[in-house]
DOVEX-355005 format. One line per 3 residues: their letters; for each residue x, y, z of N, C-alpha, C, O. Coordinates in steps of 0.1 Angstrom, whole numbers, plus 5000, padded with zeros to 4 digits. Layout:
<pts>
A> X:Y:Z:X:Y:Z:X:Y:Z:X:Y:Z  ...
</pts>
This chain:
<pts>
MNI> 5403:7702:9048:5412:7705:9038:5421:7693:9035:5428:7688:9045  5422:7689:9023:5431:7678:9019:5444:7683:9013:5444:7691:9004  5455:7678:9019:5468:7682:9015:5477:7670:9012:5478:7661:9020
CLH> 5484:7670:9001:5493:7660:8997:5507:7665:8999:5510:7676:8995  5516:7657:9004:5530:7660:9006:5539:7652:8995:5537:7640:8993  5548:7660:8989:5557:7654:8979:5571:7658:8981:5573:7670:8984
GIN> 5580:7649:8981:5594:7652:8983:5603:7640:8977:5598:7629:8976  5615:7644:8974:5624:7634:8968:5637:7633:8976:5644:7643:8978  5640:7621:8980:5653:7618:8987:5656:7628:8998:5667:7634:8998
LQK> 5647:7630:9007:5649:7640:9017:5660:7635:9027:5661:7623:9029  5668:7645:9032:5680:7641:9040:5676:7641:9055:5667:7647:9059  5685:7635:9062:5683:7632:9076:5682:7645:9084:5674:7646:9094
EFV> 5689:7656:9080:5689:7668:9087:5676:7676:9086:5673:7685:9094  5667:7671:9077:5654:7678:9075:5643:7671:9084:5632:7676:9084  5647:7660:9091:5637:7653:9099:5629:7662:9108:5616:7661:9108
PFI> 5635:7671:9116:5627:7679:9125:5617:7688:9118:5606:7690:9123  5620:7693:9107:5611:7701:9099:5600:7693:9093:5589:7698:9092  5603:7681:9088:5592:7673:9083:5582:7669:9094:5570:7669:9092
ELL> 5588:7665:9105:5579:7662:9117:5571:7674:9121:5559:7673:9124  5577:7686:9121:5569:7698:9124:5558:7701:9114:5547:7704:9118  5561:7699:9101:5551:7701:9091:5539:7692:9093:5528:7696:9092
IKS> 5542:7679:9095:5531:7669:9097:5523:7672:9109:5511:7672:9109  5530:7676:9120:5523:7679:9133:5514:7691:9131:5503:7692:9136  5519:7701:9124:5512:7714:9123:5499:7711:9115:5489:7717:9118
LQN> 5500:7703:9105:5488:7699:9097:5478:7691:9105:5466:7693:9104  5483:7682:9113:5475:7673:9121:5467:7682:9132:5456:7679:9135  5474:7692:9137:5468:7701:9147:5456:7709:9141:5448:7714:9148
RDA> 5456:7710:9128:5445:7717:9121:5435:7708:9115:5427:7712:9106  5436:7695:9118:5427:7685:9113:5426:7684:9098:5416:7681:9092  5437:7686:9092:5438:7685:9077:5439:7670:9074:5444:7662:9081
GIF> 5433:7667:9062:5435:7654:9057:5449:7653:9050:5451:7661:9040  5458:7645:9055:5472:7645:9050:5474:7633:9042:5473:7621:9047  5479:7635:9030:5482:7624:9021:5497:7626:9016:5503:7636:9019
CTE> 5502:7616:9008:5515:7618:9003:5517:7610:8991:5509:7601:8988  5528:7613:8983:5531:7605:8971:5540:7593:8975:5545:7593:8987  5542:7584:8966:5550:7573:8969:5564:7577:8972:5571:7571:8981
KFS> 5570:7587:8965:5583:7591:8968:5585:7597:8982:5595:7594:8989  5575:7604:8986:5575:7610:9000:5574:7599:9010:5581:7599:9020  5566:7589:9007:5564:7578:9017:5577:7570:9019:5580:7566:9030
KSL> 5584:7569:9008:5597:7561:9008:5607:7569:9017:5615:7563:9024  5607:7582:9015:5616:7591:9023:5613:7590:9038:5622:7589:9047  5600:7589:9041:5596:7588:9055:5601:7574:9061:5606:7574:9072
QRL> 5599:7564:9053:5604:7551:9058:5619:7551:9060:5624:7545:9070  5626:7556:9050:5641:7556:9051:5646:7565:9063:5656:7561:9069  5639:7575:9066:5643:7584:9077:5637:7580:9090:5639:7586:9101
NIK> 5629:7569:9090:5623:7563:9102:5613:7573:9109:5613:7575:9121  5606:7581:9101:5596:7590:9106:5583:7583:9107:5578:7578:9097  5577:7582:9119:5565:7575:9122:5553:7584:9119:5549:7593:9127
AQL> 5547:7582:9108:5535:7590:9104:5527:7581:9095:5531:7576:9085  5514:7581:9098:5505:7573:9091:5498:7581:9080:5487:7587:9082  5504:7582:9068:5499:7590:9057:5495:7581:9046:5502:7571:9043
KEI> 5484:7584:9040:5479:7576:9029:5485:7580:9016:5485:7592:9012  5491:7570:9009:5497:7573:8996:5485:7574:8985:5475:7568:8986  5488:7584:8976:5478:7586:8965:5485:7585:8952:5497:7588:8951
GKD> 5478:7582:8942:5484:7582:8928:5480:7594:8920:5473:7603:8925  5485:7595:8908:5483:7607:8900:5468:7609:8897:5464:7621:8896  5460:7599:8896:5446:7601:8893:5438:7606:8905:5426:7609:8904
EFS> 5445:7608:8916:5438:7612:8928:5442:7627:8932:5436:7632:8942  5451:7633:8925:5455:7646:8928:5444:7656:8927:5444:7666:8935  5434:7654:8918:5423:7664:8917:5415:7665:8930:5407:7674:8931
QMD> 5416:7655:8939:5408:7655:8951:5415:7664:8962:5410:7666:8973  5427:7668:8959:5435:7676:8969:5432:7691:8968:5430:7696:8957  5433:7698:8979:5432:7712:8979:5445:7719:8976:5446:7729:8970
FIF> 5456:7713:8981:5469:7718:8979:5479:7706:8979:5477:7695:8984  5490:7708:8971:5501:7699:8971:5513:7707:8978:5517:7718:8973  5519:7701:8988:5531:7707:8994:5544:7700:8987:5545:7688:8988
SVG> 5552:7708:8981:5565:7704:8976:5576:7706:8986:5579:7718:8989  5581:7696:8991:5591:7697:9002:5605:7694:8996:5608:7682:8993  5613:7704:8994:5626:7703:8988:5631:7716:8982:5629:7726:8989
GDG> 5636:7715:8970:5640:7728:8964:5632:7730:8951:5621:7725:8949  5638:7739:8942:5631:7742:8930:5630:7729:8921:5620:7728:8914  5640:7721:8921:5639:7708:8914:5627:7699:8918:5621:7693:8910
TLL> 5625:7699:8931:5614:7691:8936:5601:7697:8932:5591:7690:8929  5600:7710:8932:5587:7716:8927:5585:7714:8913:5573:7712:8909  5595:7714:8904:5593:7710:8890:5588:7696:8889:5580:7693:8881
DTV> 5593:7687:8897:5589:7673:8897:5574:7672:8902:5567:7664:8897  5571:7681:8911:5557:7681:8916:5547:7685:8905:5537:7679:8903  5551:7695:8897:5543:7700:8886:5541:7688:8876:5531:7687:8870
TFI> 5552:7681:8874:5551:7669:8864:5541:7659:8870:5533:7653:8862  5541:7657:8883:5532:7647:8889:5517:7651:8887:5509:7643:8884  5514:7664:8890:5500:7668:8891:5494:7671:8877:5482:7671:8875
GNS> 5503:7673:8867:5499:7675:8853:5489:7686:8852:5491:7697:8856  5478:7684:8845:5468:7694:8842:5457:7696:8852:5447:7703:8849  5459:7690:8864:5449:7691:8874:5448:7705:8880:5438:7709:8886
EVP> 5459:7713:8879:5460:7727:8884:5457:7728:8899:5452:7738:8903  5461:7718:8906:5460:7719:8921:5471:7728:8926:5483:7727:8921  5468:7738:8934:5479:7748:8938:5490:7741:8946:5488:7732:8954
VLG> 5502:7745:8943:5514:7740:8949:5521:7750:8958:5523:7761:8955  5524:7745:8970:5531:7753:8980:5545:7747:8981:5547:7736:8985  5555:7755:8978:5569:7751:8978:5576:7754:8992:5578:7766:8995
INT> 5580:7743:8999:5587:7745:9012:5602:7742:9009:5605:7730:9005  5610:7751:9010:5624:7750:9007:5633:7744:9018:5633:7751:9029  5638:7733:9016:5647:7727:9027:5661:7731:9025:5670:7727:9034
GRL> 5664:7739:9015:5678:7744:9014:5679:7759:9014:5674:7765:9023  5686:7764:9004:5687:7779:9002:5674:7785:8996:5665:7777:8992  5674:7798:8996:5663:7805:8990:5661:7800:8975:5670:7799:8968
GFL> 5648:7797:8972:5645:7793:8958:5637:7803:8951:5630:7811:8957  5637:7802:8937:5628:7810:8929:5614:7805:8930:5604:7813:8929  5612:7792:8931:5599:7786:8931:5594:7781:8945:5583:7785:8950
ATV> 5603:7774:8952:5600:7770:8966:5605:7781:8975:5616:7782:8979  5595:7789:8979:5598:7802:8986:5596:7802:9001:5600:7812:9007  5590:7791:9006:5588:7791:9021:5600:7784:9027:5603:7773:9025
AKE> 5607:7792:9035:5619:7786:9043:5614:7776:9053:5603:7778:9059  5622:7766:9055:5618:7756:9065:5616:7761:9079:5609:7755:9087  5623:7772:9082:5621:7778:9095:5607:7785:9096:5603:7789:9107
NIE> 5600:7787:9085:5588:7795:9085:5576:7786:9083:5565:7790:9079  5577:7773:9085:5567:7763:9082:5554:7766:9089:5543:7767:9083  5555:7768:9103:5543:7770:9110:5535:7783:9106:5523:7783:9105
GAI> 5543:7794:9104:5537:7806:9100:5530:7805:9086:5519:7811:9084  5536:7797:9077:5531:7796:9064:5518:7788:9064:5508:7791:9058  5518:7777:9073:5505:7769:9074:5494:7777:9080:5483:7776:9076
SDL> 5498:7785:9090:5488:7794:9097:5482:7803:9086:5470:7805:9086  5490:7810:9078:5485:7819:9068:5476:7811:9058:5466:7817:9053  5480:7799:9054:5473:7791:9044:5459:7789:9050:5449:7791:9042
FDG> 5458:7784:9062:5445:7781:9068:5436:7793:9071:5424:7792:9071  5443:7805:9072:5436:7817:9074:5432:7824:9061:5426:7835:9061  5436:7818:9050:5433:7824:9037:5442:7836:9033:5438:7843:9025
QYT> 5453:7837:9040:5462:7849:9037:5472:7845:9027:5484:7844:9030  5468:7843:9015:5477:7839:9004:5470:7843:8991:5459:7846:8990  5478:7842:8980:5473:7844:8967:5478:7832:8958:5487:7825:8962
IES> 5471:7830:8947:5475:7819:8938:5481:7826:8925:5474:7834:8919  5493:7822:8922:5500:7828:8910:5500:7818:8899:5504:7806:8901  5495:7822:8887:5494:7813:8876:5507:7814:8868:5511:7825:8865
RAV> 5514:7803:8865:5526:7803:8857:5523:7795:8844:5518:7784:8844  5527:7801:8833:5526:7795:8820:5534:7782:8819:5545:7781:8825  5529:7772:8812:5535:7759:8810:5537:7757:8795:5528:7759:8787
LEM> 5549:7751:8792:5552:7747:8778:5546:7733:8775:5547:7724:8784  5541:7732:8763:5536:7718:8759:5544:7715:8746:5544:7722:8736  5550:7703:8746:5557:7698:8734:5549:7688:8727:5543:7679:8733
HAS> 5549:7689:8714:5543:7679:8705:5553:7673:8696:5561:7680:8690  5553:7659:8696:5563:7652:8688:5555:7642:8679:5544:7638:8682  5562:7638:8668:5555:7629:8658:5555:7615:8663:5549:7606:8657
RQV> 5562:7612:8674:5560:7599:8682:5560:7602:8696:5565:7613:8701  5554:7593:8704:5553:7596:8718:5566:7595:8726:5574:7586:8724  5569:7606:8734:5580:7606:8742:5576:7611:8756:5565:7616:8758
FNG> 5584:7608:8766:5581:7612:8780:5568:7606:8785:5562:7611:8794  5565:7594:8780:5553:7587:8784:5540:7596:8785:5532:7595:8794  5540:7606:8776:5528:7614:8775:5529:7627:8784:5520:7636:8783
ANF> 5538:7627:8793:5540:7639:8802:5548:7649:8794:5560:7652:8797  5542:7655:8784:5549:7663:8774:5548:7678:8777:5546:7686:8768  5551:7682:8790:5550:7696:8794:5561:7700:8803:5567:7691:8809
ALN> 5563:7713:8805:5574:7717:8813:5571:7731:8819:5565:7740:8812  5574:7734:8831:5572:7747:8837:5584:7756:8834:5582:7768:8832  5596:7751:8833:5608:7759:8830:5611:7760:8815:5611:7771:8810
EFT> 5615:7749:8809:5620:7750:8796:5620:7737:8788:5619:7726:8794  5620:7738:8775:5622:7727:8766:5635:7729:8759:5639:7741:8755  5643:7719:8758:5657:7720:8753:5660:7710:8743:5656:7698:8744
IHK> 5667:7714:8732:5673:7705:8722:5688:7706:8724:5693:7717:8725  5695:7694:8725:5709:7695:8728:5716:7683:8720:5711:7673:8718  5729:7686:8717:5737:7675:8711:5739:7664:8721:5738:7667:8733
RDT> 5742:7652:8716:5742:7641:8725:5756:7636:8728:5762:7639:8739  5762:7629:8719:5775:7622:8722:5786:7625:8712:5794:7617:8708  5787:7638:8708:5797:7642:8699:5801:7656:8702:5793:7664:8707
SSM> 5813:7659:8698:5818:7673:8700:5813:7682:8689:5814:7694:8690  5807:7676:8678:5802:7685:8667:5789:7692:8671:5781:7687:8679  5788:7704:8666:5776:7711:8668:5764:7705:8661:5766:7696:8652
ITV> 5752:7709:8664:5740:7705:8657:5734:7718:8650:5738:7729:8654  5726:7716:8641:5719:7727:8634:5704:7725:8637:5698:7715:8634  5698:7736:8643:5684:7735:8647:5677:7746:8638:5678:7758:8641
HTY> 5670:7741:8628:5662:7750:8619:5649:7753:8627:5642:7744:8631  5646:7766:8629:5636:7770:8638:5625:7779:8631:5629:7788:8623  5613:7776:8634:5602:7783:8627:5592:7788:8637:5589:7782:8647
IDG> 5587:7801:8635:5576:7807:8644:5563:7807:8636:5562:7814:8626  5553:7800:8640:5540:7799:8633:5542:7796:8618:5536:7802:8610  5552:7787:8616:5554:7783:8602:5564:7791:8594:5568:7788:8583
QYL> 5567:7803:8600:5576:7812:8593:5591:7809:8597:5593:7808:8609  5600:7809:8588:5614:7806:8591:5620:7817:8600:5619:7829:8596  5626:7813:8611:5633:7823:8620:5648:7823:8618:5654:7833:8614
NSY> 5654:7811:8620:5668:7810:8619:5673:7796:8619:5665:7787:8624  5685:7793:8614:5691:7780:8616:5703:7782:8626:5713:7789:8624  5701:7776:8638:5711:7778:8649:5721:7767:8648:5718:7755:8649
WAD> 5734:7771:8645:5745:7762:8646:5750:7764:8661:5756:7774:8664  5748:7754:8669:5751:7755:8683:5751:7741:8690:5749:7731:8683  5754:7742:8703:5754:7729:8711:5739:7726:8713:5736:7714:8716
GLI> 5730:7735:8713:5716:7733:8715:5708:7745:8715:5713:7756:8711  5695:7744:8718:5686:7755:8718:5676:7753:8729:5671:7742:8732  5673:7764:8736:5663:7764:8747:5651:7772:8744:5652:7783:8738
VST> 5639:7767:8747:5627:7775:8747:5622:7776:8761:5619:7766:8767  5623:7788:8767:5620:7790:8781:5607:7798:8783:5604:7807:8776  5600:7794:8794:5589:7802:8799:5594:7814:8807:5606:7814:8810
PTG> 5586:7823:8811:5591:7833:8820:5596:7827:8833:5606:7832:8839  5590:7817:8838:5595:7810:8850:5609:7805:8848:5617:7806:8857  5611:7798:8836:5624:7793:8833:5635:7803:8829:5646:7799:8828
STG> 5631:7815:8828:5641:7825:8824:5652:7827:8834:5662:7833:8831  5649:7823:8847:5660:7824:8857:5668:7811:8858:5676:7810:8867  5666:7802:8849:5673:7789:8849:5684:7787:8839:5693:7796:8837
YSL> 5683:7777:8831:5692:7773:8821:5694:7784:8810:5705:7788:8806  5683:7790:8807:5683:7801:8797:5692:7813:8802:5699:7819:8794  5690:7816:8814:5698:7827:8820:5713:7824:8819:5721:7833:8816
SCG> 5717:7812:8822:5731:7808:8822:5737:7809:8808:5749:7809:8806  5728:7808:8798:5733:7809:8784:5731:7823:8778:5732:7825:8766  5729:7833:8787:5728:7847:8782:5714:7852:8779:5712:7863:8774
GPL> 5704:7844:8783:5690:7848:8780:5685:7859:8790:5691:7860:8801  5675:7867:8787:5670:7877:8795:5661:7872:8806:5656:7861:8806  5660:7880:8817:5650:7877:8828:5637:7883:8823:5636:7894:8818
ITP> 5626:7875:8826:5613:7879:8822:5604:7876:8835:5605:7866:8841  5596:7886:8838:5588:7885:8850:5577:7875:8848:5573:7872:8837  5573:7868:8859:5564:7857:8858:5551:7859:8850:5545:7851:8843
GAR> 5546:7872:8851:5533:7875:8844:5534:7878:8830:5524:7880:8823  5546:7879:8824:5548:7883:8810:5543:7871:8801:5545:7860:8805  5537:7875:8790:5531:7865:8781:5541:7863:8770:5538:7866:8758
NFV> 5553:7857:8773:5563:7855:8763:5570:7842:8765:5570:7836:8776  5577:7837:8755:5587:7827:8756:5601:7833:8751:5601:7843:8744  5612:7827:8756:5625:7831:8751:5632:7819:8744:5632:7808:8749
ITP> 5637:7822:8732:5645:7812:8725:5659:7816:8726:5664:7826:8722  5667:7807:8733:5681:7810:8736:5690:7799:8731:5688:7787:8734  5700:7803:8722:5709:7793:8718:5719:7789:8728:5723:7797:8737
VSP> 5724:7776:8728:5734:7772:8737:5748:7771:8730:5749:7763:8720  5757:7780:8734:5770:7780:8727:5769:7781:8712:5774:7772:8705  5763:7792:8707:5762:7793:8692:5775:7795:8685:5784:7801:8691
HNL> 5776:7790:8673:5788:7792:8665:5789:7807:8661:5800:7812:8661  5778:7813:8657:5778:7827:8653:5776:7836:8666:5765:7835:8671  5785:7844:8670:5784:7852:8682:5773:7863:8681:5769:7868:8691
NVR> 5769:7866:8668:5759:7877:8667:5745:7871:8668:5735:7878:8667  5743:7858:8670:5730:7852:8672:5727:7854:8687:5734:7848:8696  5716:7861:8689:5712:7864:8703:5699:7858:8707:5691:7854:8698
PIV> 5696:7857:8720:5682:7852:8724:5672:7861:8718:5674:7873:8716  5660:7856:8716:5649:7864:8711:5636:7861:8719:5634:7849:8723  5629:7871:8722:5616:7870:8730:5605:7870:8720:5604:7878:8711
VSD> 5596:7859:8721:5584:7858:8712:5572:7857:8721:5572:7854:8733  5560:7859:8715:5548:7858:8721:5545:7843:8725:5549:7834:8718  5539:7842:8737:5536:7828:8741:5523:7822:8734:5519:7811:8736
ESE> 5518:7830:8725:5507:7825:8716:5514:7819:8703:5506:7813:8695  5527:7819:8702:5534:7814:8690:5535:7799:8691:5535:7793:8702  5535:7792:8680:5539:7778:8679:5553:7778:8673:5555:7783:8662
ISF> 5562:7771:8680:5576:7771:8676:5579:7757:8672:5578:7747:8680  5584:7755:8659:5587:7742:8654:5602:7741:8650:5608:7751:8648  5607:7728:8649:5621:7726:8647:5624:7715:8637:5616:7706:8636
RIE> 5635:7716:8631:5641:7705:8622:5655:7705:8626:5662:7715:8625  5660:7693:8630:5674:7691:8635:5683:7684:8625:5678:7674:8619  5695:7689:8624:5705:7682:8616:5718:7681:8624:5721:7689:8633
GRS> 5726:7671:8621:5739:7670:8627:5746:7657:8623:5740:7649:8616  5759:7655:8627:5766:7644:8624:5762:7631:8631:5762:7620:8626  5757:7634:8643:5751:7622:8651:5737:7619:8647:5730:7627:8642
EKF> 5734:7606:8648:5720:7602:8645:5710:7605:8656:5698:7605:8654  5716:7607:8668:5707:7610:8680:5709:7623:8686:5720:7629:8685  5698:7629:8691:5699:7642:8698:5692:7640:8711:5683:7631:8713
LIS> 5694:7649:8721:5687:7649:8733:5677:7660:8733:5679:7671:8729  5665:7657:8738:5655:7667:8741:5651:7666:8756:5651:7655:8762  5648:7677:8762:5645:7677:8776:5633:7686:8779:5631:7696:8773
LDS> 5625:7682:8789:5615:7690:8795:5618:7692:8810:5617:7682:8817  5623:7704:8814:5628:7706:8827:5639:7696:8830:5649:7696:8822  5638:7687:8839:5649:7678:8843:5648:7664:8836:5656:7656:8839
RST> 5638:7662:8828:5636:7649:8821:5641:7650:8807:5638:7659:8799  5650:7640:8804:5656:7640:8791:5654:7626:8784:5652:7616:8790  5654:7627:8770:5653:7614:8763:5660:7617:8749:5661:7628:8745
AID> 5665:7606:8743:5672:7607:8730:5662:7605:8719:5653:7596:8720  5663:7612:8708:5655:7611:8696:5664:7611:8684:5676:7615:8685  5658:7608:8672:5666:7609:8660:5660:7621:8652:5649:7626:8655
ASV> 5667:7625:8641:5663:7637:8634:5649:7635:8627:5644:7645:8622  5644:7623:8626:5632:7621:8619:5620:7625:8627:5609:7627:8621  5622:7627:8640:5610:7631:8649:5607:7646:8647:5616:7654:8648
ELK> 5595:7649:8644:5591:7663:8642:5587:7669:8656:5580:7662:8664  5592:7681:8659:5590:7687:8672:5584:7701:8671:5587:7708:8662  5575:7704:8680:5570:7718:8681:5565:7720:8695:5562:7711:8702
VRK> 5566:7733:8699:5562:7736:8713:5552:7748:8712:5553:7756:8703  5543:7748:8722:5533:7759:8723:5529:7760:8738:5533:7752:8746  5522:7770:8741:5517:7772:8755:5507:7761:8758:5498:7759:8749
APF> 5508:7755:8769:5498:7744:8773:5484:7751:8776:5484:7762:8780  5473:7743:8775:5460:7748:8778:5458:7749:8793:5447:7753:8797  5467:7745:8801:5466:7747:8816:5478:7754:8821:5488:7756:8814
SAK> 5478:7758:8834:5489:7765:8840:5493:7758:8853:5485:7750:8858  5504:7762:8858:5509:7757:8872:5504:7768:8881:5507:7780:8879  5498:7764:8892:5493:7773:8902:5502:7773:8914:5504:7762:8921
LVK> 5508:7784:8918:5518:7784:8929:5512:7793:8940:5507:7804:8938  5513:7788:8952:5508:7795:8964:5519:7805:8968:5530:7802:8970  5515:7818:8970:5524:7828:8974:5518:7836:8986:5505:7838:8987
FSK> 5526:7840:8996:5522:7847:9007:5525:7862:9006:5533:7866:8998  5520:7870:9015:5521:7884:9014:5536:7889:9015:5539:7899:9009  5544:7881:9022:5558:7886:9024:5567:7882:9012:5578:7887:9011
YNY> 5561:7874:9003:5569:7871:8991:5569:7882:8981:5559:7888:8978  5581:7885:8976:5583:7895:8965:5593:7889:8955:5604:7886:8958  5588:7888:8942:5597:7883:8932:5610:7890:8930:5620:7884:8929
FDT> 5609:7904:8931:5621:7912:8929:5631:7910:8941:5643:7911:8939  5626:7908:8953:5634:7906:8965:5642:7893:8962:5654:7892:8965  5635:7883:8957:5641:7870:8954:5652:7871:8944:5663:7866:8945
LRQ> 5649:7879:8933:5659:7882:8923:5672:7888:8929:5683:7883:8926  5670:7898:8937:5682:7905:8942:5690:7896:8951:5702:7896:8951  5683:7887:8959:5691:7879:8968:5697:7867:8961:5709:7864:8964
KLN> 5691:7861:8951:5697:7850:8943:5708:7855:8934:5718:7847:8933  5707:7867:8929:5717:7871:8919:5727:7881:8925:5735:7887:8918  5725:7883:8938:5735:7893:8945:5735:7907:8939:5745:7913:8938
WGF> 5723:7911:8934:5722:7925:8930:5724:7935:8941:5719:7933:8952  5732:7945:8938:5735:7955:8949:5745:7951:8959:5748:7958:8968  5751:7939:8956:5762:7934:8965:5775:7938:8960:5779:7935:8948
DMR> 5783:7944:8968:5797:7949:8964:5806:7937:8965:5810:7933:8976  5810:7931:8954:5818:7918:8954:5832:7921:8959:5839:7912:8963  5836:7934:8960:5849:7937:8964:5851:7935:8979:5862:7934:8985
N> 5839:7935:8986:5839:7933:9001:5836:7919:9004:5836:7915:9016
</pts>
């Protein structure tokens, strides 16, 4: 079994868990590889491990990718592997995550379950953005959300939005979010968007600080093509795919649709999406105590 490890700026307190992870894989005679970012973290933390670095064109040779970090690291991992659909196992080095669900204290148990075949693969829809000029060096997809946002002015922008070519609305706002079900627990949620279960076949369009308070988030089919025309006092606007952002001008035509590939996440029997929701959002917790 070939496994690649990916992580970003890992901290010194995680060294024992990283060493345990590598040792556990070595004990099972796994082929262990890593990304350049993970290799740099090993060098910086002075972890002695002879792991072969691989590039993006070699991910298809891997059986699994281990994302070591938090949910942000897992999003970065999905960007790295692109459309190869290699299953991703998220090992959380911090608090409980929506995506990286394996706690660092449960590393050995998770690896044991993985090698025993006691897991499922969960497919998550991915957004694909199309622009009239190349942006994001061709990595034009996101697991969480696509966002249009004002850049360097206090003035609002106007985002004229169309669903399958039919006019939906002109949003006077600080920005607009198009979220996948996975991303519904992220930026969209903080702007008043609804929670959507991972298997739902929908996107959410959520305005950011809209001028008209009666403008609400709307749920649309993930078979829809959503296109935009942007206006504002500034010549530049920001667009983002998950944590990656770039500036564009109003002449760039934008549209998003569901990508022809999905992100594959490894889940174990003890994982439950609704348990995670309750714990992350403090549902059922009496704040008075």
